[in-house]
C-alpha positions as CSV (number, residue, x, y, z in Angstrom):
1,M,347.8,-147.6,90.3
2,R,350.1,-148.4,93.2
3,T,349.3,-149.2,96.7
4,F,351.7,-148.1,99.5
5,L,351.9,-149.1,103.1
6,A,352.8,-145.8,104.6
7,L,355.3,-146.7,107.3
8,S,357.3,-143.6,108.5
9,V,359.3,-142.6,111.4
10,V,360.7,-139.3,110.0
11,V,360.7,-135.6,110.6
12,V,358.9,-133.9,107.7
13,S,358.1,-130.3,107.0
14,G,356.1,-128.4,104.4
15,I,352.5,-127.9,103.4
16,F,350.3,-130.5,104.9
17,C,353.1,-132.4,106.6
18,S,353.0,-132.4,110.3
19,G,356.6,-131.5,111.1
20,I,356.7,-134.0,114.0
21,E,357.6,-137.6,114.2
22,L,355.0,-139.9,112.7
23,I,354.5,-143.6,113.3
24,A,351.9,-144.8,110.9
25,A,350.8,-148.0,109.2
26,E,348.2,-146.9,106.7
27,K,347.6,-148.0,103.2
28,I,347.2,-145.4,100.5
29,R,346.6,-145.7,96.7
30,V,348.7,-143.5,94.4
31,E,348.2,-143.0,90.7
32,E,350.6,-140.8,88.8
33,G,350.6,-139.2,85.4
34,I,346.9,-139.0,84.9
35,T,346.0,-136.8,81.9
36,Y,343.2,-134.5,82.9
37,K,343.4,-132.2,79.8
38,Q,345.0,-132.1,76.4
39,V,346.0,-128.7,74.9
40,G,347.4,-129.3,71.4
41,D,350.3,-131.6,71.8
42,Q,350.6,-131.0,75.5
43,A,349.1,-133.4,78.0
44,L,348.4,-131.8,81.3
45,Q,348.7,-134.3,84.1
46,L,348.0,-134.8,87.8
47,D,349.1,-137.3,90.5
48,L,346.4,-138.6,92.9
49,A,346.6,-140.2,96.3
50,R,343.7,-141.5,98.4
51,P,343.1,-143.9,101.3
52,D,343.1,-147.6,100.2
53,N,339.5,-148.2,101.0
54,D,336.1,-147.6,99.5
55,E,335.0,-144.7,101.7
56,I,333.9,-141.5,100.0
57,C,336.3,-138.7,101.0
58,P,336.6,-134.9,100.6
59,A,339.3,-133.8,98.2
60,I,342.2,-131.3,98.1
61,V,343.8,-129.9,95.0
62,F,347.5,-128.9,95.5
63,I,348.9,-126.2,93.1
64,H,352.6,-125.5,92.9
65,G,354.0,-122.0,92.6
66,G,356.8,-120.6,90.4
67,G,355.6,-117.3,89.0
68,W,353.3,-119.1,86.5
69,A,356.5,-120.0,84.7
70,L,358.4,-122.5,86.8
71,G,357.7,-125.4,89.1
72,E,356.5,-129.0,88.9
73,R,353.6,-130.9,90.5
74,S,356.1,-133.3,92.1
75,K,356.8,-130.6,94.7
76,Y,353.7,-131.9,96.4
77,A,354.4,-135.6,96.1
78,L,354.8,-136.0,99.8
79,P,352.0,-133.7,100.9
80,I,349.4,-135.5,98.8
81,R,350.4,-138.8,100.4
82,E,350.2,-137.3,103.9
83,A,346.8,-135.9,103.0
84,A,345.7,-139.3,101.8
85,K,346.7,-140.8,105.1
86,Q,344.5,-138.3,106.8
87,G,341.4,-139.3,104.8
88,Y,341.5,-137.1,101.7
89,V,341.6,-137.7,98.0
90,A,344.6,-135.4,97.1
91,V,345.8,-134.4,93.7
92,T,348.8,-132.3,92.7
93,V,348.4,-130.8,89.2
94,S,350.5,-129.5,86.4
95,Y,349.3,-126.5,84.4
96,R,350.7,-124.6,81.4
97,L,353.7,-122.5,82.2
98,M,354.8,-119.2,80.6
99,K,357.8,-119.4,78.3
100,F,359.9,-116.3,77.6
101,D,363.4,-115.0,77.1
102,M,364.8,-114.5,80.6
103,A,367.6,-112.4,79.2
104,Q,365.0,-110.0,77.8
105,K,362.5,-110.3,80.7
106,E,361.9,-106.5,80.9
107,T,360.7,-106.3,77.3
108,A,359.9,-109.9,76.3
109,D,356.5,-111.3,75.6
110,A,355.4,-114.6,77.2
111,E,353.1,-117.4,76.1
112,P,350.9,-118.9,77.3
113,R,349.9,-116.2,79.8
114,F,346.7,-115.2,81.6
115,P,344.1,-116.7,81.6
116,A,345.5,-120.1,80.4
117,Q,346.7,-121.1,83.9
118,I,343.4,-120.4,85.5
119,H,341.6,-122.3,82.7
120,D,343.8,-125.3,83.4
121,V,343.4,-125.6,87.2
122,K,339.6,-125.1,86.7
123,D,339.6,-128.0,84.3
124,A,341.5,-130.1,86.9
125,V,338.7,-129.5,89.4
126,R,336.2,-130.4,86.8
127,W,338.0,-133.6,86.1
128,L,338.0,-134.5,89.8
129,R,334.2,-133.9,89.9
130,M,333.6,-135.9,86.7
131,N,335.6,-138.8,88.2
132,A,334.2,-138.5,91.7
133,E,332.5,-142.0,91.5
134,K,335.7,-143.7,90.3
135,Y,337.9,-142.2,93.0
136,K,335.3,-142.0,95.8
137,V,335.3,-138.2,96.0
138,D,332.7,-136.1,97.7
139,A,332.2,-133.6,94.9
140,D,330.6,-131.1,97.2
141,H,333.6,-130.9,99.5
142,I,336.8,-130.0,97.5
143,G,339.5,-127.7,98.8
144,A,342.5,-126.0,97.1
145,I,345.9,-125.1,98.4
146,G,348.9,-123.5,96.8
147,D,351.9,-121.3,97.3
148,S,352.8,-118.0,95.6
149,A,351.4,-118.3,92.0
150,G,349.8,-121.5,93.2
151,G,348.2,-119.5,96.0
152,H,346.8,-117.1,93.5
153,L,345.4,-119.9,91.4
154,S,343.9,-121.6,94.4
155,L,342.2,-118.3,95.3
156,M,340.8,-118.0,91.8
157,L,339.3,-121.5,92.2
158,G,337.5,-120.4,95.3
159,L,336.4,-116.9,94.2
160,A,336.0,-116.7,90.4
161,G,332.6,-118.2,89.5
162,P,331.0,-118.8,86.1
163,D,330.1,-115.1,85.7
164,A,333.8,-114.1,85.8
165,G,334.3,-115.3,82.3
166,L,337.3,-117.4,83.2
167,E,336.1,-120.9,82.6
168,G,337.8,-121.4,79.3
169,E,336.7,-123.5,76.4
170,T,335.7,-126.4,78.5
171,A,333.7,-129.3,77.1
172,H,331.8,-129.5,80.4
173,P,330.6,-126.1,81.4
174,E,327.8,-127.7,83.4
175,V,330.4,-129.1,85.9
176,S,331.5,-126.6,88.6
177,S,335.1,-125.6,88.8
178,Q,334.8,-123.9,92.2
179,V,336.1,-125.2,95.5
180,Q,334.7,-125.0,99.0
181,A,337.8,-124.1,101.0
182,V,341.1,-122.4,100.2
183,V,344.5,-122.3,101.8
184,N,346.6,-119.5,100.3
185,F,350.4,-119.3,101.0
186,Y,351.5,-115.7,100.1
187,G,349.7,-115.5,96.7
188,P,349.0,-112.2,95.0
189,T,345.5,-110.9,95.4
190,E,345.3,-107.5,93.7
191,M,347.4,-107.6,90.6
192,Q,347.8,-103.9,89.8
193,D,349.0,-103.2,93.4
194,C,351.3,-106.2,93.2
195,Y,352.8,-104.8,90.0
196,E,353.3,-101.5,91.6
197,T,354.9,-102.8,94.9
198,S,356.5,-106.2,94.1
199,S,360.2,-106.7,93.4
200,V,359.3,-108.7,90.3
201,A,357.0,-106.3,88.5
202,W,358.4,-107.6,85.2
203,L,356.9,-111.0,86.0
204,M,353.4,-109.5,86.5
205,R,353.8,-107.7,83.2
206,L,354.6,-110.9,81.4
207,F,351.7,-112.8,83.0
208,M,349.2,-110.0,82.2
209,G,350.5,-109.3,78.7
210,G,351.4,-105.7,79.6
211,T,351.4,-103.0,82.2
212,P,348.3,-102.0,84.2
213,A,347.9,-99.0,81.8
214,E,348.1,-101.4,78.8
215,Q,346.0,-104.3,80.1
216,P,343.7,-102.8,82.8
217,E,341.0,-105.5,82.3
218,N,343.4,-108.3,82.6
219,Y,344.7,-107.0,85.9
220,K,341.2,-106.6,87.2
221,A,339.9,-110.0,86.0
222,S,342.9,-111.9,87.3
223,S,342.8,-110.3,90.8
224,P,341.1,-112.6,93.4
225,V,339.8,-109.6,95.3
226,T,337.7,-108.6,92.2
227,H,335.6,-111.7,92.6
228,I,334.9,-111.6,96.4
229,T,331.2,-111.9,97.4
230,S,329.4,-112.8,100.5
231,K,329.2,-116.3,99.2
232,A,333.0,-116.7,99.1
233,P,334.3,-120.0,100.6
234,P,336.4,-119.9,103.8
235,I,340.0,-118.9,103.1
236,L,343.1,-119.3,105.3
237,T,346.1,-117.1,104.3
238,F,349.7,-117.3,105.4
239,Q,351.9,-114.3,104.8
240,G,355.5,-113.4,105.7
241,E,355.8,-109.8,106.8
242,L,359.2,-109.4,105.1
243,D,358.0,-110.7,101.7
244,R,359.1,-108.4,98.9
245,L,357.9,-110.6,96.0
246,V,354.3,-110.6,97.2
247,P,354.2,-107.8,99.8
248,I,352.1,-108.1,102.9
249,K,349.6,-105.6,101.6
250,Q,348.3,-108.3,99.2
251,A,347.2,-110.4,102.1
252,Q,345.8,-107.4,104.0
253,L,343.7,-106.4,101.0
254,L,342.2,-109.9,100.8
255,D,341.5,-109.8,104.5
256,E,339.8,-106.4,104.4
257,K,337.6,-107.2,101.4
258,M,336.6,-110.7,102.6
259,K,335.6,-109.3,106.0
260,A,333.8,-106.3,104.5
261,V,331.2,-108.7,102.9
262,G,331.0,-111.0,105.9
263,A,333.0,-113.8,104.3
264,S,335.3,-116.0,106.4
265,H,339.0,-115.2,106.1
266,T,341.8,-116.0,108.6
267,L,345.1,-114.2,108.1
268,V,348.2,-115.5,109.7
269,V,351.2,-113.2,109.5
270,Y,354.7,-114.4,110.4
271,P,356.8,-111.2,111.2
272,T,360.2,-112.8,110.6
273,Q,359.4,-114.6,107.3
274,K,359.9,-113.7,103.7
275,H,358.6,-115.4,100.5
276,G,358.8,-119.0,101.7
277,F,359.0,-120.1,105.3
278,D,361.6,-121.7,107.5
279,K,361.2,-125.2,109.0
280,E,359.5,-124.0,112.2
281,H,357.0,-121.8,110.4
282,K,356.3,-124.6,107.9
283,R,355.4,-126.8,110.8
284,K,353.1,-124.2,112.4
285,S,351.3,-123.4,109.1
286,S,350.9,-127.1,108.3
287,Q,349.2,-127.8,111.6
288,L,346.8,-124.9,111.0
289,T,346.2,-126.0,107.5
290,Q,345.2,-129.5,108.6
291,K,342.8,-128.1,111.2
292,F,341.3,-125.7,108.6
293,F,340.6,-128.4,106.1
294,A,339.3,-130.8,108.7
295,Q,336.8,-128.2,109.8
296,H,335.7,-127.0,106.4
297,L,335.8,-130.2,104.5
298,K,335.5,-133.2,106.8
299,T,333.2,-131.7,109.5
300,E,330.9,-130.0,107.0
301,M,330.8,-133.2,104.9
302,A,329.8,-135.2,108.0
303,A,327.1,-132.6,108.9
304,A,325.7,-132.8,105.4
305,K,325.0,-136.5,105.6
């Protein structure tokens, strides 16, 4: 474990970074390369940052995007440190990524595909709860945040409970894998509709193991909207209106179904943005994200004491 004195006078942008000049002198502890799960010869790891004190803190799980096939947890190296400075235990996680022949993407098969990635991030949350005493985590106040495929996986952590049949072959089924608040950056929410409207339908086919006609149950089970109930955690969604990879209808469907059962959902649409935001919209969304987690993790944690 390493201890950092976080001194910064820089302009930063991105998820959970303020986008304004910061002058801070706060110690945080960072531990990298922690194995939370072993799958055959593959060690799935996470990096963790927390305040350098003994206070019990709420936690946030950061999940990278990349079409369930690309990306690295290091994408969120800076955001987890920023979150730690703000009083969270923050982790960025790796999960199994699909492998396939890109040259034959329209006809190829991919492995590992759904539901492996969901199993992995659920096990990461379990690991966090099982190590709550060691890392001073309030196990009842854990949030998740992700972009694109990471947004999808974050939504599944919030919405897909034990009855969904997506827990995987875990050694600790008694430990909850659900989270209490979710921030979703343009993640798919209804997989069949996304297949039918996205510019990357081939990627949906690979992840599902076939078309909607071939794998209807996979499309249904992997759709966050399938699992919405009145007990759903609060969700904040950011969506670019010009997004062609994950069209705006995906966010609208989530919004409609959450509100139909009385669950809390806030949808923020940026009319000029596509799949990924410019610096100004990253700054705006980061500020809203920080307020959201402060309300639903920190404030509720304090109220529960």
